[in-house]
C-alpha positions, 0 to 999 in steps of 0.5 A: 593963662597958665597958673604955676603952682610950684616953684621953678626948679633947675636941673642939677646938670646945669651946675653953675652955667647960666644957660638953663631952663627951669620947670614948674608944676601947673594947676592943670597937672602939667608942666611949664618951662622958662629960660632961667635968664628971663624969669619974667619972660614967656613960658612953654606949657606941656600937657602930661603926654606932651611932657613925657614926649618932651623928655623922650625927645631931649634924651631923658626918657623915663629917668627924668631926675628933677625935671620929671618929678612933680613937686606935688608927689 
């Protein structure tokens, strides 16, 4: 099971919409995402390279904003 070590955070691009994903750091130094409406539901986890590929795939690239920044630094 993935250990989430940081709080889940929502992108500022989400505004007041409820159809959002949230991201958190994991103990393994990767990231987990979940549906903000189903917080106790399943999470997708990404390795560091997988996370970078995900950001590029959704069009964020290197300018990842809140989703790219680690809560640990």
